[in-house]
A tleap script that builds the chain and sets N, CA, C and O, in Angstrom:
source leaprc.protein.ff14SB
mol = sequence {
  NMET SER MET ALA VAL THR ARG SER TRP GLU
  CYS ARG ILE CYS GLN PRO ASP PRO PHE ASP
  LEU MET ILE ALA ARG VAL TRP HIE GLY TRP
  THR LYS VAL VAL ASP ALA PRO ALA TYR GLU
  ALA MET LEU ARG ASN GLU ILE PHE PRO ALA
  ILE ALA ASP ARG LYS ILE GLN GLY TYR ARG
  GLY ALA GLU LEU PHE ILE ARG GLN GLU ASN
  ASP GLU VAL GLU PHE MET THR LEU LEU ARG
  PHE ASP SER VAL ASP GLY VAL LYS GLU PHE
  ALA GLY THR ASP GLU LYS LYS PRO VAL ILE
  TYR PRO LYS VAL GLU PRO PHE LEU ILE ARG
  MET GLU GLU ARG CYS GLN HIE TYR ARG ILE
  VAL CVAL
}
set mol.1.N position { 82.120 92.946 94.736 }
set mol.1.CA position { 82.282 94.367 94.844 }
set mol.1.C position { 82.927 94.671 96.196 }
set mol.1.O position { 82.453 94.195 97.228 }
set mol.2.N position { 83.994 95.453 96.199 }
set mol.2.CA position { 84.710 95.813 97.423 }
set mol.2.C position { 84.344 97.224 97.840 }
set mol.2.O position { 84.360 98.146 97.024 }
set mol.3.N position { 84.015 97.389 99.114 }
set mol.3.CA position { 83.678 98.722 99.636 }
set mol.3.C position { 84.633 99.062 100.765 }
set mol.3.O position { 84.893 98.227 101.633 }
set mol.4.N position { 85.155 100.271 100.762 }
set mol.4.CA position { 86.032 100.716 101.844 }
set mol.4.C position { 85.184 101.095 103.048 }
set mol.4.O position { 84.170 101.781 102.920 }
set mol.5.N position { 85.605 100.651 104.194 }
set mol.5.CA position { 84.888 100.942 105.429 }
set mol.5.C position { 85.828 101.713 106.342 }
set mol.5.O position { 86.973 101.309 106.544 }
set mol.6.N position { 85.357 102.801 106.885 }
set mol.6.CA position { 86.127 103.565 107.859 }
set mol.6.C position { 85.508 103.333 109.223 }
set mol.6.O position { 84.348 103.669 109.462 }
set mol.7.N position { 86.287 102.764 110.097 }
set mol.7.CA position { 85.812 102.528 111.462 }
set mol.7.C position { 86.036 103.792 112.288 }
set mol.7.O position { 86.899 104.604 111.955 }
set mol.8.N position { 85.271 103.963 113.353 }
set mol.8.CA position { 85.355 105.178 114.158 }
set mol.8.C position { 86.744 105.397 114.737 }
set mol.8.O position { 87.122 106.538 115.004 }
set mol.9.N position { 87.506 104.343 114.936 }
set mol.9.CA position { 88.826 104.473 115.533 }
set mol.9.C position { 89.929 104.722 114.517 }
set mol.9.O position { 91.062 105.009 114.903 }
set mol.10.N position { 89.624 104.621 113.226 }
set mol.10.CA position { 90.644 104.801 112.204 }
set mol.10.C position { 90.967 106.283 112.014 }
set mol.10.O position { 90.133 107.156 112.254 }
set mol.11.N position { 92.169 106.531 111.589 }
set mol.11.CA position { 92.625 107.894 111.330 }
set mol.11.C position { 91.794 108.516 110.218 }
set mol.11.O position { 91.651 107.945 109.137 }
set mol.12.N position { 91.255 109.683 110.496 }
set mol.12.CA position { 90.409 110.344 109.500 }
set mol.12.C position { 91.135 111.500 108.836 }
set mol.12.O position { 90.547 112.217 108.026 }
set mol.13.N position { 92.408 111.692 109.168 }
set mol.13.CA position { 93.180 112.730 108.493 }
set mol.13.C position { 93.444 112.300 107.061 }
set mol.13.O position { 93.361 113.099 106.129 }
set mol.14.N position { 93.765 111.019 106.904 }
set mol.14.CA position { 94.073 110.499 105.577 }
set mol.14.C position { 92.812 110.300 104.734 }
set mol.14.O position { 92.860 110.380 103.507 }
set mol.15.N position { 91.688 110.040 105.400 }
set mol.15.CA position { 90.433 109.780 104.695 }
set mol.15.C position { 89.330 110.667 105.296 }
set mol.15.O position { 88.401 110.154 105.920 }
set mol.16.N position { 89.426 112.000 105.112 }
set mol.16.CA position { 88.420 112.860 105.737 }
set mol.16.C position { 87.026 112.621 105.164 }
set mol.16.O position { 86.849 112.435 103.960 }
set mol.17.N position { 86.075 112.630 106.036 }
set mol.17.CA position { 84.674 112.502 105.658 }
set mol.17.C position { 84.196 113.870 105.168 }
set mol.17.O position { 84.374 114.858 105.880 }
set mol.18.N position { 83.600 113.961 103.984 }
set mol.18.CA position { 83.165 115.268 103.476 }
set mol.18.C position { 82.096 115.916 104.345 }
set mol.18.O position { 81.838 117.112 104.210 }
set mol.19.N position { 81.472 115.154 105.232 }
set mol.19.CA position { 80.464 115.732 106.113 }
set mol.19.C position { 81.072 116.240 107.419 }
set mol.19.O position { 80.373 116.862 108.219 }
set mol.20.N position { 82.352 115.989 107.647 }
set mol.20.CA position { 83.048 116.469 108.840 }
set mol.20.C position { 83.739 117.787 108.535 }
set mol.20.O position { 84.961 117.888 108.640 }
set mol.21.N position { 82.975 118.783 108.162 }
set mol.21.CA position { 83.580 120.028 107.729 }
set mol.21.C position { 83.531 121.124 108.777 }
set mol.21.O position { 83.959 122.245 108.501 }
set mol.22.N position { 83.024 120.843 109.967 }
set mol.22.CA position { 82.969 121.897 110.956 }
set mol.22.C position { 84.383 122.251 111.406 }
set mol.22.O position { 85.222 121.379 111.633 }
set mol.23.N position { 84.620 123.548 111.529 }
set mol.23.CA position { 85.929 124.076 111.887 }
set mol.23.C position { 85.845 124.725 113.262 }
set mol.23.O position { 84.919 125.487 113.541 }
set mol.24.N position { 86.816 124.421 114.120 }
set mol.24.CA position { 86.954 125.087 115.411 }
set mol.24.C position { 88.100 126.087 115.293 }
set mol.24.O position { 89.217 125.728 114.920 }
set mol.25.N position { 87.813 127.324 115.611 }
set mol.25.CA position { 88.815 128.389 115.596 }
set mol.25.C position { 89.179 128.673 117.054 }
set mol.25.O position { 88.328 129.092 117.838 }
set mol.26.N position { 90.442 128.445 117.413 }
set mol.26.CA position { 90.880 128.539 118.801 }
set mol.26.C position { 91.901 129.660 118.944 }
set mol.26.O position { 92.811 129.810 118.128 }
set mol.27.N position { 91.722 130.444 120.008 }
set mol.27.CA position { 92.634 131.557 120.289 }
set mol.27.C position { 92.774 131.721 121.792 }
set mol.27.O position { 91.823 131.479 122.535 }
set mol.28.N position { 93.959 132.132 122.248 }
set mol.28.CA position { 94.237 132.350 123.668 }
set mol.28.C position { 94.689 133.785 123.908 }
set mol.28.O position { 95.478 134.345 123.147 }
set mol.29.N position { 94.167 134.364 124.986 }
set mol.29.CA position { 94.614 135.667 125.465 }
set mol.29.C position { 94.677 135.624 126.985 }
set mol.29.O position { 94.002 134.812 127.616 }
set mol.30.N position { 95.488 136.498 127.571 }
set mol.30.CA position { 95.682 136.503 129.016 }
set mol.30.C position { 95.436 137.898 129.576 }
set mol.30.O position { 95.770 138.904 128.952 }
set mol.31.N position { 94.841 137.935 130.774 }
set mol.31.CA position { 94.606 139.187 131.484 }
set mol.31.C position { 95.206 139.094 132.882 }
set mol.31.O position { 95.580 138.016 133.343 }
set mol.32.N position { 95.290 140.245 133.548 }
set mol.32.CA position { 95.583 140.251 134.973 }
set mol.32.C position { 94.349 139.719 135.685 }
set mol.32.O position { 93.238 139.826 135.167 }
set mol.33.N position { 94.535 139.148 136.867 }
set mol.33.CA position { 93.423 138.607 137.642 }
set mol.33.C position { 92.368 139.685 137.885 }
set mol.33.O position { 91.172 139.413 137.777 }
set mol.34.N position { 92.790 140.878 138.204 }
set mol.34.CA position { 91.854 141.958 138.514 }
set mol.34.C position { 90.993 142.347 137.308 }
set mol.34.O position { 89.870 142.820 137.480 }
set mol.35.N position { 91.510 142.154 136.086 }
set mol.35.CA position { 90.779 142.522 134.870 }
set mol.35.C position { 89.923 141.395 134.306 }
set mol.35.O position { 89.107 141.628 133.414 }
set mol.36.N position { 90.096 140.192 134.806 }
set mol.36.CA position { 89.403 139.029 134.242 }
set mol.36.C position { 87.878 139.148 134.282 }
set mol.36.O position { 87.239 138.846 133.274 }
set mol.37.N position { 87.256 139.573 135.392 }
set mol.37.CA position { 85.789 139.669 135.389 }
set mol.37.C position { 85.244 140.642 134.334 }
set mol.37.O position { 84.234 140.357 133.692 }
set mol.38.N position { 85.897 141.765 134.160 }
set mol.38.CA position { 85.435 142.738 133.159 }
set mol.38.C position { 85.615 142.202 131.749 }
set mol.38.O position { 84.753 142.399 130.893 }
set mol.39.N position { 86.729 141.528 131.501 }
set mol.39.CA position { 86.957 140.961 130.175 }
set mol.39.C position { 85.950 139.862 129.876 }
set mol.39.O position { 85.401 139.797 128.776 }
set mol.40.N position { 85.706 138.997 130.858 }
set mol.40.CA position { 84.710 137.946 130.672 }
set mol.40.C position { 83.334 138.536 130.388 }
set mol.40.O position { 82.632 138.068 129.492 }
set mol.41.N position { 82.949 139.548 131.135 }
set mol.41.CA position { 81.642 140.183 130.921 }
set mol.41.C position { 81.555 140.795 129.525 }
set mol.41.O position { 80.515 140.707 128.874 }
set mol.42.N position { 82.628 141.407 129.068 }
set mol.42.CA position { 82.622 142.004 127.730 }
set mol.42.C position { 82.472 140.923 126.654 }
set mol.42.O position { 81.736 141.102 125.684 }
set mol.43.N position { 83.176 139.798 126.835 }
set mol.43.CA position { 83.039 138.706 125.873 }
set mol.43.C position { 81.603 138.184 125.846 }
set mol.43.O position { 81.014 138.024 124.777 }
set mol.44.N position { 81.048 137.922 127.022 }
set mol.44.CA position { 79.693 137.359 127.124 }
set mol.44.C position { 78.614 138.319 126.623 }
set mol.44.O position { 77.713 137.918 125.887 }
set mol.45.N position { 78.710 139.583 127.024 }
set mol.45.CA position { 77.611 140.522 126.816 }
set mol.45.C position { 77.723 141.396 125.578 }
set mol.45.O position { 76.725 141.940 125.104 }
set mol.46.N position { 78.939 141.532 125.050 }
set mol.46.CA position { 79.117 142.413 123.889 }
set mol.46.C position { 79.708 141.698 122.680 }
set mol.46.O position { 79.131 141.716 121.593 }
set mol.47.N position { 80.863 141.070 122.879 }
set mol.47.CA position { 81.607 140.558 121.728 }
set mol.47.C position { 80.934 139.347 121.099 }
set mol.47.O position { 80.690 139.344 119.892 }
set mol.48.N position { 80.627 138.313 121.889 }
set mol.48.CA position { 79.980 137.134 121.307 }
set mol.48.C position { 78.622 137.473 120.697 }
set mol.48.O position { 78.320 136.984 119.608 }
set mol.49.N position { 77.782 138.293 121.353 }
set mol.49.CA position { 76.529 138.691 120.693 }
set mol.49.C position { 76.763 139.491 119.402 }
set mol.49.O position { 76.012 139.344 118.438 }
set mol.50.N position { 77.802 140.336 119.384 }
set mol.50.CA position { 78.101 141.105 118.166 }
set mol.50.C position { 78.515 140.187 117.023 }
set mol.50.O position { 78.163 140.430 115.869 }
set mol.51.N position { 79.258 139.138 117.340 }
set mol.51.CA position { 79.635 138.170 116.300 }
set mol.51.C position { 78.380 137.488 115.763 }
set mol.51.O position { 78.216 137.353 114.550 }
set mol.52.N position { 77.500 137.062 116.654 }
set mol.52.CA position { 76.258 136.406 116.222 }
set mol.52.C position { 75.404 137.352 115.381 }
set mol.52.O position { 74.773 136.924 114.415 }
set mol.53.N position { 75.383 138.630 115.741 }
set mol.53.CA position { 74.588 139.616 115.004 }
set mol.53.C position { 75.092 139.846 113.584 }
set mol.53.O position { 74.355 140.371 112.750 }
set mol.54.N position { 76.324 139.464 113.296 }
set mol.54.CA position { 76.865 139.632 111.946 }
set mol.54.C position { 76.241 138.654 110.959 }
set mol.54.O position { 76.377 138.833 109.748 }
set mol.55.N position { 75.564 137.627 111.451 }
set mol.55.CA position { 74.885 136.636 110.602 }
set mol.55.C position { 75.840 136.034 109.575 }
set mol.55.O position { 75.512 135.926 108.393 }
set mol.56.N position { 77.009 135.649 110.036 }
set mol.56.CA position { 78.024 135.033 109.176 }
set mol.56.C position { 77.527 133.660 108.745 }
set mol.56.O position { 77.105 132.852 109.573 }
set mol.57.N position { 77.581 133.407 107.459 }
set mol.57.CA position { 77.146 132.118 106.916 }
set mol.57.C position { 77.961 130.994 107.555 }
set mol.57.O position { 79.188 130.981 107.456 }
set mol.58.N position { 77.287 130.062 108.203 }
set mol.58.CA position { 77.965 128.908 108.774 }
set mol.58.C position { 78.526 129.113 110.168 }
set mol.58.O position { 79.174 128.209 110.695 }
set mol.59.N position { 78.305 130.267 110.789 }
set mol.59.CA position { 78.763 130.473 112.164 }
set mol.59.C position { 77.864 129.676 113.099 }
set mol.59.O position { 76.641 129.792 113.030 }
set mol.60.N position { 78.461 128.864 113.975 }
set mol.60.CA position { 77.697 127.960 114.838 }
set mol.60.C position { 77.862 128.244 116.320 }
set mol.60.O position { 77.461 127.428 117.150 }
set mol.61.N position { 78.440 129.374 116.669 }
set mol.61.CA position { 78.513 129.740 118.076 }
set mol.61.C position { 79.927 129.759 118.619 }
set mol.61.O position { 80.899 129.450 117.930 }
set mol.62.N position { 79.998 130.144 119.915 }
set mol.62.CA position { 81.284 130.312 120.573 }
set mol.62.C position { 81.261 129.632 121.934 }
set mol.62.O position { 80.208 129.449 122.545 }
set mol.63.N position { 82.446 129.266 122.384 }
set mol.63.CA position { 82.634 128.750 123.726 }
set mol.63.C position { 83.796 129.508 124.348 }
set mol.63.O position { 84.720 129.939 123.658 }
set mol.64.N position { 83.731 129.662 125.658 }
set mol.64.CA position { 84.764 130.384 126.374 }
set mol.64.C position { 85.287 129.498 127.496 }
set mol.64.O position { 84.513 128.972 128.296 }
set mol.65.N position { 86.591 129.339 127.548 }
set mol.65.CA position { 87.257 128.554 128.587 }
set mol.65.C position { 88.160 129.507 129.366 }
set mol.65.O position { 88.888 130.301 128.770 }
set mol.66.N position { 88.114 129.431 130.694 }
set mol.66.CA position { 88.874 130.347 131.541 }
set mol.66.C position { 89.667 129.539 132.558 }
set mol.66.O position { 89.164 128.582 133.146 }
set mol.67.N position { 90.924 129.947 132.752 }
set mol.67.CA position { 91.784 129.245 133.706 }
set mol.67.C position { 92.730 130.245 134.346 }
set mol.67.O position { 93.454 130.961 133.655 }
set mol.68.N position { 92.718 130.286 135.667 }
set mol.68.CA position { 93.667 131.140 136.381 }
set mol.68.C position { 94.903 130.337 136.728 }
set mol.68.O position { 94.823 129.205 137.206 }
set mol.69.N position { 96.049 130.951 136.474 }
set mol.69.CA position { 97.313 130.349 136.860 }
set mol.69.C position { 98.206 131.467 137.382 }
set mol.69.O position { 98.625 132.359 136.646 }
set mol.70.N position { 98.479 131.384 138.675 }
set mol.70.CA position { 99.282 132.401 139.366 }
set mol.70.C position { 98.608 133.767 139.242 }
set mol.70.O position { 97.457 133.928 139.647 }
set mol.71.N position { 99.312 134.745 138.687 }
set mol.71.CA position { 98.766 136.106 138.628 }
set mol.71.C position { 98.162 136.453 137.269 }
set mol.71.O position { 97.957 137.629 136.968 }
set mol.72.N position { 97.875 135.445 136.448 }
set mol.72.CA position { 97.254 135.661 135.133 }
set mol.72.C position { 96.009 134.804 134.996 }
set mol.72.O position { 95.864 133.771 135.649 }
set mol.73.N position { 95.116 135.259 134.131 }
set mol.73.CA position { 93.945 134.463 133.774 }
set mol.73.C position { 93.987 134.244 132.267 }
set mol.73.O position { 94.058 135.189 131.482 }
set mol.74.N position { 93.941 132.975 131.889 }
set mol.74.CA position { 93.963 132.602 130.477 }
set mol.74.C position { 92.529 132.473 129.976 }
set mol.74.O position { 91.688 131.843 130.616 }
set mol.75.N position { 92.268 133.073 128.833 }
set mol.75.CA position { 90.980 132.955 128.154 }
set mol.75.C position { 91.219 132.240 126.831 }
set mol.75.O position { 92.022 132.681 126.009 }
set mol.76.N position { 90.525 131.152 126.642 }
set mol.76.CA position { 90.585 130.443 125.369 }
set mol.76.C position { 89.203 130.542 124.736 }
set mol.76.O position { 88.206 130.125 125.324 }
set mol.77.N position { 89.159 131.095 123.543 }
set mol.77.CA position { 87.896 131.156 122.815 }
set mol.77.C position { 87.906 130.105 121.725 }
set mol.77.O position { 88.930 129.841 121.095 }
set mol.78.N position { 86.738 129.510 121.518 }
set mol.78.CA position { 86.554 128.526 120.465 }
set mol.78.C position { 85.293 128.932 119.705 }
set mol.78.O position { 84.189 128.902 120.248 }
set mol.79.N position { 85.474 129.308 118.459 }
set mol.79.CA position { 84.351 129.649 117.597 }
set mol.79.C position { 84.183 128.527 116.590 }
set mol.79.O position { 85.169 128.010 116.064 }
set mol.80.N position { 82.945 128.147 116.317 }
set mol.80.CA position { 82.671 127.054 115.385 }
set mol.80.C position { 82.058 127.597 114.090 }
set mol.80.O position { 81.187 128.467 114.102 }
set mol.81.N position { 82.547 127.051 112.981 }
set mol.81.CA position { 82.070 127.429 111.651 }
set mol.81.C position { 81.864 126.166 110.827 }
set mol.81.O position { 82.527 125.154 111.052 }
set mol.82.N position { 80.953 126.230 109.884 }
set mol.82.CA position { 80.718 125.101 108.983 }
set mol.82.C position { 81.862 124.880 108.007 }
set mol.82.O position { 82.066 123.764 107.529 }
set mol.83.N position { 82.611 125.939 107.708 }
set mol.83.CA position { 83.663 125.808 106.705 }
set mol.83.C position { 84.681 126.929 106.863 }
set mol.83.O position { 84.471 127.884 107.611 }
set mol.84.N position { 85.783 126.790 106.144 }
set mol.84.CA position { 86.807 127.833 106.130 }
set mol.84.C position { 86.237 129.118 105.525 }
set mol.84.O position { 86.686 130.210 105.873 }
set mol.85.N position { 85.266 129.005 104.633 }
set mol.85.CA position { 84.660 130.210 104.059 }
set mol.85.C position { 84.026 131.073 105.148 }
set mol.85.O position { 84.134 132.299 105.108 }
set mol.86.N position { 83.371 130.446 106.115 }
set mol.86.CA position { 82.795 131.185 107.239 }
set mol.86.C position { 83.868 131.843 108.081 }
set mol.86.O position { 83.702 132.974 108.539 }
set mol.87.N position { 84.975 131.132 108.285 }
set mol.87.CA position { 86.101 131.693 109.038 }
set mol.87.C position { 86.617 132.933 108.331 }
set mol.87.O position { 86.876 133.954 108.968 }
set mol.88.N position { 86.767 132.847 107.017 }
set mol.88.CA position { 87.273 133.993 106.248 }
set mol.88.C position { 86.289 135.156 106.262 }
set mol.88.O position { 86.703 136.315 106.282 }
set mol.89.N position { 84.989 134.860 106.251 }
set mol.89.CA position { 83.998 135.932 106.348 }
set mol.89.C position { 84.125 136.632 107.705 }
set mol.89.O position { 83.948 137.847 107.797 }
set mol.90.N position { 84.425 135.878 108.736 }
set mol.90.CA position { 84.604 136.441 110.071 }
set mol.90.C position { 85.913 137.219 110.195 }
set mol.90.O position { 85.921 138.359 110.659 }
set mol.91.N position { 87.021 136.596 109.776 }
set mol.91.CA position { 88.355 137.131 110.070 }
set mol.91.C position { 89.002 137.886 108.925 }
set mol.91.O position { 89.954 138.636 109.144 }
set mol.92.N position { 88.512 137.708 107.716 }
set mol.92.CA position { 89.162 138.310 106.560 }
set mol.92.C position { 90.030 137.297 105.838 }
set mol.92.O position { 90.046 136.119 106.195 }
set mol.93.N position { 90.745 137.750 104.834 }
set mol.93.CA position { 91.508 136.837 103.992 }
set mol.93.C position { 92.647 136.147 104.738 }
set mol.93.O position { 93.025 135.026 104.398 }
set mol.94.N position { 93.197 136.819 105.761 }
set mol.94.CA position { 94.206 136.181 106.613 }
set mol.94.C position { 93.455 135.540 107.771 }
set mol.94.O position { 93.365 136.106 108.861 }
set mol.95.N position { 92.915 134.346 107.518 }
set mol.95.CA position { 91.995 133.725 108.467 }
set mol.95.C position { 92.636 133.352 109.799 }
set mol.95.O position { 91.918 133.095 110.766 }
set mol.96.N position { 93.954 133.314 109.877 }
set mol.96.CA position { 94.619 132.982 111.141 }
set mol.96.C position { 94.889 134.209 112.010 }
set mol.96.O position { 95.320 134.079 113.156 }
set mol.97.N position { 94.637 135.385 111.473 }
set mol.97.CA position { 94.851 136.608 112.241 }
set mol.97.C position { 93.731 136.753 113.279 }
set mol.97.O position { 92.556 136.628 112.934 }
set mol.98.N position { 94.083 137.016 114.551 }
set mol.98.CA position { 93.040 137.198 115.563 }
set mol.98.C position { 92.195 138.437 115.272 }
set mol.98.O position { 92.689 139.435 114.747 }
set mol.99.N position { 90.938 138.354 115.617 }
set mol.99.CA position { 90.040 139.504 115.525 }
set mol.99.C position { 89.931 140.059 116.938 }
set mol.99.O position { 89.278 139.468 117.798 }
set mol.100.N position { 90.572 141.195 117.169 }
set mol.100.CA position { 90.613 141.799 118.500 }
set mol.100.C position { 89.804 143.094 118.462 }
set mol.100.O position { 90.127 144.027 117.727 }
set mol.101.N position { 88.751 143.127 119.266 }
set mol.101.CA position { 87.936 144.328 119.351 }
set mol.101.C position { 88.699 145.386 120.138 }
set mol.101.O position { 89.258 145.074 121.189 }
set mol.102.N position { 88.738 146.637 119.657 }
set mol.102.CA position { 89.547 147.675 120.312 }
set mol.102.C position { 89.236 147.860 121.802 }
set mol.102.O position { 90.138 148.178 122.576 }
set mol.103.N position { 87.994 147.670 122.214 }
set mol.103.CA position { 87.639 147.876 123.615 }
set mol.103.C position { 88.312 146.868 124.556 }
set mol.103.O position { 88.432 147.144 125.750 }
set mol.104.N position { 88.750 145.718 124.054 }
set mol.104.CA position { 89.347 144.713 124.928 }
set mol.104.C position { 90.865 144.821 125.006 }
set mol.104.O position { 91.478 144.227 125.893 }
set mol.105.N position { 91.470 145.553 124.112 }
set mol.105.CA position { 92.931 145.637 124.087 }
set mol.105.C position { 93.532 146.045 125.429 }
set mol.105.O position { 94.560 145.485 125.810 }
set mol.106.N position { 92.941 147.002 126.176 }
set mol.106.CA position { 93.538 147.371 127.465 }
set mol.106.C position { 93.543 146.236 128.494 }
set mol.106.O position { 94.346 146.260 129.426 }
set mol.107.N position { 92.668 145.253 128.341 }
set mol.107.CA position { 92.602 144.143 129.289 }
set mol.107.C position { 93.668 143.084 129.032 }
set mol.107.O position { 94.077 142.384 129.958 }
set mol.108.N position { 94.113 142.960 127.812 }
set mol.108.CA position { 95.015 141.868 127.439 }
set mol.108.C position { 96.465 142.219 127.768 }
set mol.108.O position { 96.982 143.247 127.332 }
set mol.109.N position { 97.112 141.344 128.546 }
set mol.109.CA position { 98.531 141.556 128.839 }
set mol.109.C position { 99.413 140.810 127.845 }
set mol.109.O position { 100.576 141.157 127.642 }
set mol.110.N position { 98.842 139.784 127.232 }
set mol.110.CA position { 99.510 139.072 126.133 }
set mol.110.C position { 98.466 138.246 125.402 }
set mol.110.O position { 97.383 137.980 125.922 }
set mol.111.N position { 98.815 137.846 124.182 }
set mol.111.CA position { 97.881 137.057 123.378 }
set mol.111.C position { 98.638 136.311 122.296 }
set mol.111.O position { 99.766 136.656 121.942 }
set mol.112.N position { 97.985 135.277 121.780 }
set mol.112.CA position { 98.559 134.556 120.650 }
set mol.112.C position { 98.471 135.437 119.409 }
set mol.112.O position { 97.484 136.137 119.183 }
set mol.113.N position { 99.518 135.379 118.628 }
set mol.113.CA position { 99.585 136.166 117.396 }
set mol.113.C position { 98.765 135.560 116.264 }
set mol.113.O position { 98.378 136.258 115.326 }
set mol.114.N position { 98.501 134.250 116.354 }
set mol.114.CA position { 97.772 133.542 115.298 }
set mol.114.C position { 96.740 132.623 115.932 }
set mol.114.O position { 96.972 132.069 117.007 }
set mol.115.N position { 95.625 132.464 115.282 }
set mol.115.CA position { 94.600 131.509 115.698 }
set mol.115.C position { 94.918 130.153 115.096 }
set mol.115.O position { 95.589 130.057 114.068 }
set mol.116.N position { 94.435 129.122 115.736 }
set mol.116.CA position { 94.582 127.772 115.220 }
set mol.116.C position { 93.208 127.288 114.762 }
set mol.116.O position { 92.189 127.624 115.364 }
set mol.117.N position { 93.192 126.500 113.696 }
set mol.117.CA position { 91.940 125.958 113.174 }
set mol.117.C position { 92.026 124.433 113.154 }
set mol.117.O position { 93.016 123.848 112.714 }
set mol.118.N position { 90.966 123.817 113.642 }
set mol.118.CA position { 90.899 122.364 113.726 }
set mol.118.C position { 89.616 121.880 113.050 }
set mol.118.O position { 88.573 122.528 113.139 }
set mol.119.N position { 89.703 120.765 112.392 }
set mol.119.CA position { 88.506 120.120 111.834 }
set mol.119.C position { 87.866 119.314 112.949 }
set mol.119.O position { 88.526 118.472 113.558 }
set mol.120.N position { 86.605 119.553 113.224 }
set mol.120.CA position { 85.887 118.825 114.276 }
set mol.120.C position { 85.371 117.524 113.665 }
set mol.120.O position { 84.649 117.547 112.668 }
set mol.121.N position { 85.741 116.395 114.262 }
set mol.121.CA position { 85.358 115.103 113.690 }
set mol.121.C position { 84.474 114.285 114.615 }
set mol.121.O position { 83.866 113.316 114.160 }
set mol.122.N position { 84.377 114.624 115.869 }
set mol.122.CA position { 83.517 113.893 116.797 }
set mol.122.C position { 82.701 114.896 117.583 }
set mol.122.O position { 81.898 114.509 118.433 }
savepdb mol mol.pdb
quit
């Protein structure tokens, strides 16, 4: 009897593990340096808690990455979901469209038009 073995170093795109279904939703937005503290506080204290309060099936939390470069501050958000269904419950049928809360729009000087989704495997 022959059994296929997938080693940890082998490419898992061609042979995805059905248990590796967690999805990372990544989005980038930029603010002026002066607006960065207020935007960060809004994300931490209002937006991320509001997302959690929605009780979206399969939502596993958020991470925030911040980087200043010259006169801009880049914010990268990473939201984790168990499946694309959770992403769609969060974002709607166009799951790549960013969800921008109206209160943060004045802080953003530019942003990505589409979110990226990655399968988390490790």
